[in-house]
N, C-alpha and C positions, 0 to 999 in steps of 0.2 A: 491289532488296537484292539482294546477292551474296552467296550461301552459301558458305562457307569453310569449312565442318564438316570436310569430307572432309581439310584439311590439318593442321586443328588440334590432333591426334593426334601428328604425326611431329615437327612446331616443338615444341610441347610437350616433346615429348619430348629432341628437341634442345639447348634451352633448359636443359632439368633439366641434362643433360650438362656442358653451359657451366657453370652453375652447380657442380657437383659437381665438376668438374676445376678451376676455379679455387680451389675451397675447399680442393683437396687441394693444390694447388698452394701455396698460401699457408701451410697446416701442415705442408707439408714447409720452408719457406722458414723459418719459425720453430724449429721443430724443431733445422735444421742453424745458426741463429744461438743456439740456447742451446746447444747443445753443442761449438760449436766454440772453442780454447781461446783465451783474451785474455790478453794480457800486460799485468799490476799495474802502477798506475803507481808503488806503494811497494812493497818489500821488508824490511822488516828481518831480517838475516842472522847469527844467533848462534854461536860455534864458537870452537873453539881452532886450533891451530897447521895442523890437516887443512883448516880452511876459510879462513883465512888462507893458505895455500899457491895455493890454489884462486882465489883474486880476480880473477886477469885473467879466467880460464876462466869465470867465472861472470860478469863485465860482460860478455863475449863472448856468450854463453849467452841471457841476460835482453834487452840490446840497449840501444840508447841509450833507448827509451822507456820505459824502469824506471829509477826511482832507488834504488838499491841503499844499503841503510846500514846500514855492518858493525858488530859489535860481536865482532870476531874477535880473540883475543889468543893467541898462542903460548906456554905452557905452564900455562894458565891452568885452572883446577877450575870447577866451576859456583859453587863459593861466592864466590870468585875475580871472576868474571863477573857472577855475582848482582847489586849495584850499582851495577852500568855498565849490565845491560836493564835496571833499574829506571830509570837514570834518561835513556836513550834515549828509554824510552815515556812516562815522563811530560813529557819535554820535548816530545816530539810531540803528547802529548795537549793540553797549556797550550799551544801555538800553533793550535791549533784545526784542526789536521791530522788527518785521519781515521786511525784504525789498522784498516788494513784487512790486511796480509798479512805474515807471517812464517815462517822456518825456523830449525828449531835443529836444531845437532849439536852437543852438547855430550856430555862423560863420558869421554874419552878420558885425560884425567891424573888423574880421579878416578879411574880404574881403574889407572894406573899406580903412582899414591903410596898406592893401597889406601886412599883416602879418599870412602868412599860416606857421604855426609853425606844421607839422605832429607828432614830436613828442608829444606836448601839447595833440594833440587829440586824440592820440593814448591810451595815459593815460585816457584819460578821457572815453573813449568808453571801455577800458577796467576798469573802476571803475562803466560803467555803468552795465556790465557786473556780478555784484555782485549781483544784482535785481534780483529776480523769474523772470519777464519781463520788458524790457524797449523799448521803443517806439523813435527811431530818426527822425526828420523831414527834407528833404531836403530845400535849399533855393532856393526861386524863383529869377532867373537870368534875365529873359524881362519882367518885369510886361506889361499885357496887349498885349507883342509882340516885346516890342521896348525896350532900355536898361533905365535903371532908370534916372528921370532928373537931381538927383544931379551927376554929371560926374566921381566923384571919385570912386563908387561902378563897377567894373569892371566886367563885367558878364562874362566874359572867366576865372576869377578867382573862380567865384562862381562857374560854371562848374567845374571846377580843386578840389573844396573844395567838391562839389557833390558826384563826382567818388572817391575822398581817402576815405569820409566818407562811400560809396557804398563798398567798398576792407575791410573796418575795421570792420563796424559791419554785414558783412557776414561773419567772423570769427567765428560767436556765435548764435548759435541755439535759444539763449532765448531773443535774439536782434531783434529787424525788424525796416527798413526802410521804412518810408512813404514817399510819392512822391506830396500826394492828395494837401497841403497847395502850393507847389511850381507849379503844374499843373492847380491849381486854379488862381491863380494871374499870372500867364505866361500867361492863356488861357483865362482870363476876354477881356470882348471887348474894355474896357478902363481902364487904370491905376487908376483912379480916382471912377474906381466901390470900390474897394477895400481898396486903401491907401490916404493915404496924397498927397500932392504936391513934397513932395522929390520923391515918388515913391517907398518908400523903408516903411514907417511906416506905421499902418495899421489905417484908418478911421474906425466909429463905424462900420457899416458894416461888414469891416475886421477882427476888433475886435470878431465879431461873431462871425467869420468865421472859425478865427483859435483857437476858443476855441472848437468849433463845430470839426472841426479837430481833434483836440486832444484827444476831449472825446470817440470820434469814432475810434480813432485810438489807444487807449489805450485798450478801453471794445473789439474792433474786433479781433485785434491782438495777446493782452492777455488773451483768451478767455479759452484757454488750453493749458497753462503755465507747465502741468505736461510732456505734451509731448515734451517739449522745449528744456530739458535739456540731 
């Protein structure tokens, strides 16, 4: 009988190192898989003219792997959009399709018309909570640090809208409030960087920025929806 006892220690250590190394590689691969942004299959996009104008940029940003469903109507307030949003959600649910992702940017016309209807906003937020994960973008109030060129848009009312929205969204773990769009517009060196002359509607670079903001908001905020319920 050959005594290999002298080699057992080094061999055992090498085996242990291989096992530990293999486990470490597997763990890293699993973490990368979890953290890597995955393009959603379907996204409901709700908004007004700001979103409507950015639709081409949105489809380019999300790419062909995502079916974007638009409820974006120029001039519509949250009250106007509410029945359309309810219809879109009910239609998808009734067809057996998953309510997976949604992104909302509404309120420009509510502020513009000074028609802040808390009840309608609350209803829309409640509807959005039917989704596995949904994102709400806040409104820019002071593009480039100043009031919008169009004088009928009251920045104080925009602040009030954002505060109310934050309260409502905060009641649901699967909803996320994202300030990136508002911060980019308000923090721009000049309103014309991203907006047309009225200081409200996005120009070409602004449309690209909004599309990128919505895409990143959905892919980042909704990365782990199973932990949000």
